[in-house]
N, C-alpha and C positions, 0 to 999 in steps of 0.2 A: 676420150679416156674416161672410164667410170670412176666415181669418187672412191677414195680409199675408205676403209672402215673407220679409222680414227676421225677423219674429217666429218663424215656424215653422222657418225655416232655422237660426236661432240655437239653438233648442231641440234640434233633431235633430243639429246639428253638435256640440253638447255631449255628446249621447248617443254619437255615433260616436267622439269624442275619448276619452271615458271607456272605451269598449270597446277602444280602441287596435288597431283593425283593421289588419293589415299590408298596406294597399293604398297605392298612390301617391296623391299629392295630387289629380291629375285624376280618378282613380277614386273617391275620396271625394266630390269635387264632384258627380260624376254621380249617386252614391248619394243625396246630399242633394237634388239636383234631382228624382230619382224620388220621394223621400218627399213633397216638397211637391206633386208631381203626384198621388200617391195620395190625399192629403188633399183636394184640390180635385175630382178627377174620380171617385174611388172606383171605379176601373175599371182593368183591366190591359192591354187592347189598346194597342199602342204609339202608334198615331195619336191616340187619345184622350188619352194622356198628353202627347204633344207639343202638342196643342191646349190642354190645361190650362195649359201653361207659357207659351205665347206667343200663344194665340188662333188664329183661323182664317186668319191672313195668310200671306204667302209665307215668313215665317221658320219656319213650322211644318215645312216640308220639311227645313230644316237641322237642327232639333232632333230630328226623327224619325230622321235618319241618325245623329246623335250618340248617341242612345239605343241604336240597333241596333248601332253599333260597340262601345259599352260592354258590352252584353249578349253580344256575340259575341267578346269578348276572351278568347283562350285562356289568357292569363297571369293571369286573375283568380283570386286565391288564395282559393277557397272554404273549403278546410280550415283555413287560417290564421284566416280570419274566424270560422269555426264554433268553433274553439278559444277565441277571444276571447269569443264569445257565451256558450259553456258556462261559462267561467271566471266571467263576470259573474253568470249565473243560478244556478249551483250553489252559489255562496258565500251566496246568499240563502235556501237551503233548510236552513240550519243543518247539523248533523251527523246527517242521517237515514241509516238503514241502506241505502236504495236510492232510486233515482229512476226511475219508469216511463218508458219510451220506447215509443211505439206505432208499429208498422210497419203500413202499409196501402197498398194500391193504389187509385188512382182513375183513371178513364178519360175521355178527351175524345172522345166519340162513337167512331168507328172509326179515328181518326187517331193518337192519342197515348196512351201509358200512362205514369203517373207513380207512382213509388214514393216514399212520403213517410215521414220519421221526425219524430215530434213528441212533446213532453212535455205530457201532458194537464194542464190547469190551469183551474179556475174555470168549467167548462162550455165552454171553448174549448181552445186549445193554443198552446204555443210551437213553431212550425215550426222544425225544425233544418235538415236537408239533404234535398233532393228530387232524384231522378234521373229524367230524362225519356227515353223511348224511342219510336222511330218505328213503333210498332205499338199498336193499340188493341183494342177489343172485336171479337168476331166470329172468323172463321177465322184471322186472323193471331195473335190472342191465344191461341187453342187451340194453334197451332203453337209459340208461344213456351213454353207449358207443357210440351208433349210433348218438345221439344228441350232443355229445361233452361235456356232463356234467362232465365226468371223467377228461378229459383233462383240462377243466376250473378249476376243483378242484385242480389238480396237479399244475397248474400255480399259483393258489391262495396260496398254501402252499409254493411254491418256493419264491413268493414275500414276504411272512411273514418271511421266513428264511433269505432272503437277508437283510431285515430291521433290523433283530436281530443280524446278524453275526458281531462280534466286529471288528472294524478297526484294521489292523495290525496283526490279527490272521491268522494262516495257512489257505490256501485256501480250501474250501469244494470240495470234489470229490464225485459226485452223483453216487451211485451204484444202479442198478435197473435191473429188468428182462425184458422179451420181451414186456410186456404190456406198457412199457414206451419208446419204440423205436419209437417216434413220431417226425415229423418235427417241431411242435410247441415247444416241450420241448427242442429239440436239438438247435433250433434257440435261445431260451431264454438263455440257458447255454452258448452258444458260444458268444452271445452279451455281456454277463457279465464277461466273462473270467473264468468261473468256469470249473473245470475238471469234466469229466464224464466217466463212464465205464458201458456200457449198453449192455445187450445181444440182438443182432439184430434178427429179424425174418429171416427165411430161404429165403423168397422172397424179402428181402430188396435190393433195387437197389443200387449198388456200381459202381462208375465210376472212371476211371483214369484221369490224368490231361488233356489228350487229349479228354475226353468225351466219351471214349469207355467203353462199359459195362464190368465190371470185374466179371468173373465167378469163383467161388471158389469151389475147390474140397474138400471133407471131408478128413481130414488127417487120417492115420492109428491110431489104438489104441495106446495111450501113446505119440503121437507126437503133436507138436504145430507148426503152421505156422504163419508167420508174413507178413503183407502187409501194409507197411507205406505209408503215403502221398497219400491217395485216397479221394474221395468225396462221400458224402451220402446225401440223401433226395433231393427234388427238388431245395432247396436253395443252393445246392453244398457246404455243410458244410465240411471243411477239417477234416478228421479223420484218425486214423490208425485202421487196422483190425487184430484181432488175432483169429485164428481158432484152436480148440483143440478137441480131442476125448478122453473121459475118461470113465472108467467103474464105474457105480454107481448102487448098489443093483442088481448085476447080469445082468445088461444091459448096453449097450453102450450109452453114452450121447454125443451129438455133440454141442459144443459151438461155436458161432460166435459172437465175442465181438467187439464193436466199442468204441473207446476212443480217447480223445484228450490229454492224458497224454504225457509227454515228451518221446521221443523214447527210452531213457535209461530205462524206466520203463516197456517197453513191455514184457520182459522176466518174469516180476512179475504179468502180467495181470491175468492169470488164478488163481494164488494163491490169489490175491486181490479179485477176483470175488467170491471165496468161502466164504469170510466174509459176503456176502449178506445173507447167511443162518442163521447167528447168531441171528438177531432179530426175526426169526421164532421161536426160543426157547422162547423168551420173549412173543410172541403171544400165544404159547402153555401154558406157565405159567399162562397167564391171562385167557385163554378160558377154561381150564380144570375145571371140576366140583369142588365144594367146598370140597368134601371129597376125592379128588385125588390130594391134595397139590396145587391145582390151585386157581385162584382168581375169578372164576365163572363169567367172563366177558360175557359169552354167555347167562346169565340170564337177561341182561340189554337191551333186544331187544326193549322194549317199552319206554325206557328213552328218553327224549327230546334230540335231537342231541347236542344242546348247553350245556346242563348239562353233557352229556356224554363226550364231548371233554374237558370240565373243569375238570371232574373227572379224565380222563386219564392224563391230565397234572399234577395233584397232584400225581398220581401214578408214573409219570416220576421223580418227585422230590424225592419221597420215594425210588425209585430204585437207584437214584444217591447217596442218603444217605447210603443205604445198601452196594453199591459197594465200596464207600470210606471206610466204616467200614471194609469190608472184606480185602481190600488192605493193611490195617495196620498189618494184620496177614498173609501176603503172604507166609512166611516160613511154618507156620502151615498147610495152605491149600496145599502147595506143598508136604509136608510130607504125608498128607492124600491121595493125588492123587497117589503118589509113592506106597502107600500101597493098592491101588485100592479101597479106601474109599472116593473117590473124591466127593465133593459137588459143585453144581453151585455157582457162586459168590453170587447170591441173597439168595440162601438157606443158605449158610455159613454166610452171613450177618444177616439173620433172627435168626440163632442159636446164634450168638453173642449177638443180642438184648435180646434173651431169657435167656441166661446163664451168661452173663457178666454185670448184672444190675448195680453193684456198680461202674464199670469202664466205663460206656457208655460215659459220658461227657468227661472224659480224652481221650478216644480213638478217638472220633470224633474231638476233638481239635487237637490231634496229626495228624489225617488225613488231616484236613484243613490246618495245619501249614507246614506239611512235605511231605505228600504223593505225589509221582509222578505217573502218569499213563503211563503204558508201551504201546507204540504205536505198537501193534502187526502187523499192516499192512505194516510196513517197515522192518520187519525182513527178513532175508534170509532163504530160506528153507520153507517147509510147516509147518503150525501151527497146 
């Protein structure tokens, strides 16, 4: 049996109140309405969300318009809400030296490009801020790369994160693939003292302190080589380099990672970089079709970019709610994994919403009062 609206609304309302999002009361009401629709419909197209709230009657049109007005509100303070979310999450990671933030692009066919920032966690991620743009894969995407639109978008996202990152919180560590190995991004991160771990291109120029070109040989399978204190990019940004060869899906993969993490973390660099793939699972959850347990993000190719990024931010708050719920039953989930019945954090959280209706408010209160988040990125050994 699906949860009744009062039960789920009460639990999510408590979550929003504890976050203290700087939104007006009607905006908070619409956010809570969307959360209950996410739980019932498990889908993102607005018409499906409206139908999940009022059914297939005439009232659906009114709710559809209400949702679209809310998502299109230019005064919706995403940065204020993100600051509140980060304040809640980062306090639960204790005093770790850094918190990884994965930057990645995902595309909705040839219509939309989405730049997403997420904190990897437990095989999934906490989505933070997403920026949507009216260009996708194909010729328009190539044009965006050539004209520097993608780099400008990445710097815009980093500027927003910097404004929202709470003072005194653990330092962010940007995790990204080869598409982000750009001098503009590295210079931005270096100037602000943020950590980064980025996969470099094979033709990336690296130089020693004397200015000599550093040529790196690919290590044998299973080995990792370290090159501390070298310089990268025309601006001669000081970095360390880690090279590794691993087998992935029956083929050898060569990694060349550049980072400014302390030298003591270099042996952990390849393990840390693997966490970059966890948000890919969140992308898959969102992009899968409605009838394959996904959220059908791929159906939103024509949604206005501003509405789309506001919707994705609401999804990020919903994901945070689900993960906090799931972490209150960590022992039960660990038992399921040991019996090879493991569920992802978000699926486990959705099942809790569905089958623990009477206890939802108590569980989320417990999560907000007591739950600590396990910083997987500083564990020893592979996760």
